[in-house]
Residue, then its C-alpha position, 0 to 999 in steps of 0.5 A: m365800280a371799278d375804282k371802288a373795288d380797287d380802293a377797297r383792295r388796299f384793306f386786304d394787303p397784312k400791311v394795311i390792317a395791320r395797323i388797325a388794333k382791334l380784332d372786331l375792325r379790322a375783319q369789319k374792314v376786310v370783310e366791307g372790302f371784299i364785298t365791295g370789291m365782288h361782283r356778286s352777292p357773297f352767299f356762301g352758306n345757301s342755295v338758292e333753288f327752290a324747295q317749297h311752299r308754304e302759307y304767309v304769316r305776319g312779318d315774312d318777306i314779301r319779296h317771296l310771295d309767289w303771285k302767280v300762286w296769289s291769282k290762281t287761288d287767291r292766297f298768299y304763299i311765300k316760296q321757300f328756297e334752299a337759302e333757309t337751310n344755313l350753313r353750320a361753321t366752326v372755325v378752329v384756329d391753333v393758337s401754340e406757341s409756334m402760331h406767336y413767331g416773330v412777333e417782335k419782328h412783325r411788330r416792328a415792321g407793321t405786319l401781322n404775325k402768324y396768330e394774328y393772321a389766323c385771327t384775322a382771317a378767323a373773325c372775318l369768315a365768322l362775319l360772313a356767317v353772321r351776315q348770312q344768318d348762318s350758324v358759327g362757333m369757335i374752337a381755341f386749341d393749343e395742346d388741348i381746348r383753350a376756348m370754345l364757343p358751340s355754334r349759333g345762330g347769326s348775331q352780333l353778340h355772338l360775333d363779339a364774344i368770339v373775337q374776345t375769345l380768340n383776342a384772349s386765347k394766347p397760351k404758349q403751349k405745343t401742338d396735339p392735333k389727334k385729340i384736338f380734332r377728336k374733342v372737335a368731332e365729338t363736340a360738333h354733333s351735327r354735320g358741319m363745315i370745320i375750319v381750321f387755321s393753323d401753322l401744322l407745325c405737328d407730327r405728320e400721322p397725329l394730324l393727319k389721323g385727327l382730320e380723317m376723324l373730321r371726315a368720318r363724321k362726315h364734315d367738310v373740313m378746310v385746312f388753311h395752313i399759314m407760314d411766315d414767309d421766314e419759314l417757308d423761305f428760310p432768308y437767314s445769313g451769318t451767324t445765327k441763334f435760332e430760339g426753340m419755340e414749343e419746348l424745343p432747344e436753341l440752336l447756333c448755327d450758320p444757316k447756310s449749312l442748314r438751308d439746303g436740308y431744311m428746304e428739302a424737309l419742308e417741302e416733303y412735309l408740304i408735298e405729304v400734307r397735301r396729298g393727306c388732305s386730298r386723299m381724304g377729301v380735305d380743301y387745303s390751302l397753304v397761306r403765307t402771312s404777306d398774302y392779301l386776305d382776299a385770297v383766303l376769304s375767294k377760297f371759302l368762298h369759292r368752295r361753297m359756291a361749288i357746294r351749292s352749285g353740286g360740283a364740289k370739287v377738292t382741290t389743293a393749293g400751295 
């Protein structure tokens, strides 16, 4: 089992999965590898606690028959569990211009940029939801909602639609999180899980106010803050021209003169975002594009397992 899990783990490496061009095949490979490496079944949306009995009807899974009740009543009853109360999840993916940072660099290196990483992680979680017969929907956004598929019960056709929409959603605009999250809150009529994939390159105040709207509607909100290694490490040297994205101007300079100020401003921003999310009960994770995808999947599943056991506690990472 250990050898099989170790072999599967190589499919979590962004350098490996980047070689799989089609998003649906990429997600399928990652999820299959993840499940292979797990020591227990990934039931992230459901509880397995007994809820009630109901009379057996033709087509029910006989594994759920209560034979003790049958022995006393001579009638067949099915044991219902809270597993039959499905999760309603929406993956919300940032497709703004900044998510496409380093496209050529990543293409040459055979790695995933932020957009590709976010789409892969979102597709993996959608696939897990479909396999669990949970409801999953998708929203792609920049300064406005560019594509939306409402939450729907698990089916391969619905999953295909999510993947195709993610593949097609590549506009080049800046991000307006407050406006977007207000629309998400208005769209998601019933409580559920909102899973955001974004580089969060926007002003802090509207971002946190937007997340607060979602929490006010009692949604379980998770944010995967996806950043490129370059953005976190600032590895530049020598005279460099930085090309502006999302309507920002170009800048020609010596990066060494900027590095200390940049790293200080970045750390301040990350701290404020983490604290803001923690204060609101938003589960926040900082993710590098070089991180193995099992870190993303494990974060999600551990969160679900904590909720299922009744011991959910929001933590921040990064």
